[in-house]
C-alpha positions in Angstrom: 55.6 23.9 164.2 52.7 24.8 161.8 51.6 22.4 159.2 49.0 21.8 156.5 47.8 18.4 155.3 45.1 16.9 153.1 43.9 13.3 153.1 41.7 11.3 150.8 41.2 7.8 149.5 42.8 8.1 146.1 44.6 11.4 146.4 45.0 14.1 149.0 41.7 15.9 149.5 39.6 13.3 147.6 36.1 12.9 149.0 36.0 15.9 151.3 32.4 16.3 152.5 31.5 12.8 151.6 34.2 10.5 153.0 34.3 10.9 156.9 38.1 10.3 156.8 38.8 12.9 154.0 39.8 16.4 155.1 42.1 19.3 154.8 43.8 19.9 158.1 45.7 22.7 159.8 48.1 21.6 162.6 49.9 23.4 165.3 52.6 21.6 167.4 55.2 22.5 169.9 57.9 20.6 171.7 58.3 21.7 175.4 61.5 21.0 177.2 61.4 18.9 180.3 60.9 21.1 183.4 64.3 22.7 184.3 66.0 22.2 181.0 65.1 25.6 179.6 66.2 27.4 182.7 69.6 25.6 182.6 70.1 26.4 179.0 69.3 30.1 179.6 71.7 30.2 182.6 74.5 28.6 180.5 73.9 31.1 177.7 73.8 34.1 180.1 77.1 32.9 181.6 78.8 33.6 178.2 77.8 37.2 178.6 79.8 37.4 181.8 82.8 35.8 180.0 82.6 38.4 177.3 82.3 41.3 179.8 85.3 40.0 181.7 87.3 39.7 178.5 86.4 43.3 177.7 87.6 44.5 181.1 90.8 42.6 180.7 91.5 44.0 177.3 90.8 47.6 178.6 93.2 47.1 181.5 95.9 45.7 179.3 95.5 48.6 176.9 95.8 51.1 179.8 98.9 49.3 181.1 100.5 49.3 177.6 99.7 53.0 177.1 101.2 54.0 180.5 104.3 52.0 179.6 104.5 53.6 176.2 104.2 57.1 177.6 106.9 56.3 180.2 109.2 55.2 177.4 108.4 58.4 175.5 109.2 60.5 178.5 112.6 58.7 178.8 113.3 59.5 175.2 112.5 63.2 175.7 114.7 63.3 178.9 117.6 61.7 177.0 117.1 64.1 174.2 117.3 67.1 176.6 120.5 65.7 178.1 122.1 65.4 174.7 121.1 68.9 173.8 122.6 70.2 177.0 125.9 68.5 176.2 125.9 69.9 172.7 125.2 73.3 174.0 128.1 73.1 176.5 130.4 72.0 173.7 129.3 74.9 171.6 130.0 77.2 174.6 133.5 75.8 175.0 134.4 75.6 171.2 135.3 79.3 170.8 137.6 79.2 173.8 139.3 76.1 172.6 139.7 77.5 169.1 141.3 80.6 170.5 143.7 78.6 172.6 144.6 76.5 169.6 145.3 79.6 167.5 147.6 81.0 170.2 149.4 77.7 170.6 148.0 77.0 174.1 146.1 73.9 173.0 146.9 71.0 170.7 145.1 70.4 167.4 144.0 67.0 168.7 142.0 68.7 171.5 140.1 70.7 169.0 139.5 67.6 166.8 138.4 65.5 169.8 135.8 68.2 170.7 134.5 68.4 167.2 134.3 64.6 167.0 132.4 64.5 170.3 129.9 67.0 169.0 129.4 65.0 165.8 128.9 61.9 167.9 126.3 63.6 170.0 124.6 64.9 166.9 124.5 61.3 165.6 123.0 60.1 168.9 120.4 62.9 168.7 119.4 61.9 165.2 119.0 58.3 166.3 116.9 59.4 169.3 114.8 61.6 167.1 114.1 58.7 164.7 113.3 56.5 167.7 110.9 59.2 169.0 109.1 59.5 165.7 108.6 55.8 165.4 107.5 55.5 168.9 105.0 58.3 168.6 103.6 56.8 165.4 103.1 53.4 167.1 101.5 55.1 170.1 99.2 57.1 167.9 98.2 54.0 165.9 97.4 52.1 169.1 95.2 55.0 170.3 93.7 55.6 166.9 94.8 59.2 167.0 96.9 61.5 164.8 100.4 62.1 166.2 99.6 65.8 166.7 96.7 64.9 169.0 98.8 62.9 171.5 99.0 64.6 174.9 102.3 66.4 175.4 104.9 65.2 177.9 106.7 68.5 178.5 106.0 68.2 182.2 107.6 64.7 182.4 106.1 61.7 184.1 103.2 62.0 186.6 104.1 61.6 190.3 103.9 58.2 191.9 101.3 58.8 194.6 101.5 55.9 197.0 102.0 52.2 196.8 100.3 50.0 194.2 99.2 47.2 196.5 97.9 44.5 194.2 97.0 40.8 194.7 96.7 38.3 191.9 92.9 38.0 192.4 92.6 41.7 191.4 93.7 40.9 187.8 90.9 40.8 185.2 92.5 37.7 183.6 91.6 35.9 186.8 88.0 37.1 186.6 87.9 35.9 183.0 89.0 32.5 184.1 86.5 32.4 186.9 83.7 33.5 184.5 84.7 30.7 182.1 84.8 28.2 184.9 81.3 29.3 186.0 80.0 29.1 182.4 81.6 25.6 182.0 79.9 24.4 185.2 76.5 25.7 184.0 77.0 24.0 180.6 77.9 20.7 182.3 74.8 21.0 184.5 72.7 21.7 181.5 74.3 18.9 179.5 73.6 16.4 182.3 69.8 17.1 182.0 69.7 17.1 178.2 68.8 13.4 178.2 65.5 14.1 179.9 62.6 13.5 177.5 60.8 16.5 176.0 57.0 16.8 175.9 55.3 17.2 172.6 51.9 19.0 172.3 49.9 19.4 169.2 46.4 20.3 167.9 44.9 19.7 164.5 41.7 21.1 162.9 40.4 19.1 159.9 38.0 20.7 157.5 35.5 18.3 155.9 33.2 20.6 154.0 29.6 19.6 154.7 30.6 17.2 157.5 31.5 18.4 161.0 35.2 19.4 161.4 37.6 16.9 162.9 39.5 18.2 165.9 42.6 16.3 167.1 44.8 16.8 170.2 48.2 15.2 170.6 50.3 14.7 173.7 53.6 12.8 173.5 56.9 12.3 175.2 60.1 11.9 173.2 62.0 8.7 173.9 65.8 9.2 174.4 66.6 6.1 172.4 70.0 7.5 171.3 70.9 9.2 174.5 74.2 7.4 174.9 75.3 8.5 171.5 74.6 12.2 171.9 73.5 13.6 175.2 75.8 11.4 177.3 78.7 12.3 175.0 77.9 16.0 175.3 77.7 15.7 179.1 81.1 14.0 179.2 82.5 16.7 177.0 81.1 19.4 179.2 82.6 17.8 182.2 86.0 17.8 180.5 85.5 21.5 179.6 84.8 22.3 183.2 88.0 20.5 184.4 89.9 22.4 181.8 88.4 25.7 182.9 89.4 24.9 186.5 93.0 24.3 185.3 92.9 27.6 183.4 91.7 29.4 186.5 94.6 28.0 188.5 97.0 28.9 185.7 95.6 32.5 185.5 96.1 32.9 189.3 99.7 31.6 189.0 100.4 33.9 186.0 98.9 36.9 187.8 101.0 36.1 190.8 104.1 35.9 188.7 103.3 39.1 187.0 102.7 40.9 190.3 106.0 39.6 191.6 107.8 40.6 188.5 106.4 44.1 188.3 107.0 44.6 192.0 110.6 43.5 191.7 111.0 45.7 188.7 109.6 48.7 190.6 111.8 48.1 193.6 115.0 47.7 191.5 114.2 50.8 189.6 113.4 52.7 192.8 116.8 51.8 194.2 118.6 52.7 191.0 116.8 56.1 190.8 117.8 56.9 194.4 121.4 55.8 193.7 121.6 57.8 190.4 119.8 60.9 191.7 121.6 61.2 195.1 125.0 59.6 194.3 126.0 59.2 190.7 124.4 62.2 189.0 125.8 64.8 191.6 129.2 63.2 191.3 129.1 63.2 187.5 128.0 66.8 187.6 130.8 67.7 189.9 133.3 65.9 187.8 132.1 67.7 184.7 132.4 71.1 186.4 135.8 70.2 187.8 137.0 69.1 184.3 135.6 72.3 182.8 137.4 74.4 185.4 140.6 72.4 185.0 140.5 72.8 181.3 139.9 76.6 181.6 143.0 76.9 183.8 145.1 74.5 181.7 145.3 71.8 184.4 143.1 69.3 182.5 143.1 68.5 178.8 140.2 68.3 176.4 140.1 64.5 176.7 139.3 64.6 180.4 136.6 67.3 179.7 135.0 65.3 176.9 135.0 62.1 179.0 133.4 64.0 181.9 130.7 65.5 179.6 130.0 62.1 178.1 129.6 60.5 181.5 127.2 63.3 182.6 125.0 62.8 179.5 125.0 59.1 179.9 124.1 59.4 183.6 121.2 61.7 182.8 119.9 59.3 180.2 120.2 56.4 182.6 118.3 58.2 185.3 115.5 59.0 182.8 115.3 55.4 181.8 115.2 54.2 185.4 112.5 56.7 186.3 110.5 55.6 183.3 110.9 52.0 184.2 109.8 52.6 187.8 106.7 54.5 186.7 105.8 51.9 184.0 105.9 49.1 186.6 103.9 51.1 189.1 101.3 52.2 186.5 101.0 48.7 185.0 100.3 47.3 188.5 97.5 49.8 189.0 96.1 49.4 185.5 96.0 45.6 185.7 94.2 45.9 189.1 91.6 48.2 187.6 92.9 51.3 189.4 94.0 53.4 186.5 92.4 56.8 186.7 91.5 56.7 183.0 89.5 53.5 183.3 85.8 53.7 184.0 85.7 50.7 186.4 87.8 51.8 189.4 88.1 50.0 192.7 88.6 51.8 196.0 
């Protein structure tokens, strides 16, 4: 504190140079915290930086997990689109033969109509898939703050899953955030408990008295915590409650992280089993059934309805396999990203 004052008998400054008590004074004063209070305040403030840094890491990891999931979904859409296009191409390949057979009386008109209707249905599904793809790409580009044209292509499909994503709940950034908040709350509580200690007051005053010698005053004082129970004690109790809440939040963060690890692990395992089942069992059978129906139709053994059903089953199986592969990759990538092991992130753990 810096202050100026004037004193005199009848008015401020009256009698300076004549009256020994009259003067114009310049004062400097400073309140010094009780030893230890300043350091505790600094530690409590610095702990908030750790909380902010942990929040940033958690946000970055969540963004990485969300982006991996979004790209997996986009890859599934692209794979489903290729499956639909393959079915349409096959129908276009069969259409001239069926038309010729119908014109020569070897096929019923209903077969030709069913094939045309199936192509229209596939075209409708393709339009819906294209619209879904456009919306998904727009949302993805907005999340990354990029134009849609600058998004990395997915022509090569999903990246390979290279090994297990062994993750424990303590690896999650949300747990680190809760631990940082607990540490900050503990430091605030420690600081609040010492806020009731009296502060030391130091001051010096120089009084100018014109012709008379200057008056120099030194002050030393200690603040009396007369209202400690109303303020400092209440703040200490509040800080203690905040610490207890932070401890509960840490336990909750651990529990939620454990639940998410278990959920993603179960999702990965279930998708892995489905991928194996679809790739090694259902898809080869559906492909064989489609080829058999196609051959049977060519020789007149099977009708168009059987061929259409086989083609539809093959397209649905391909789309289902793409969705399961995307779900498996999304669960695996989310586990790695949430544990800080995403290759795009700067903070990686071995």
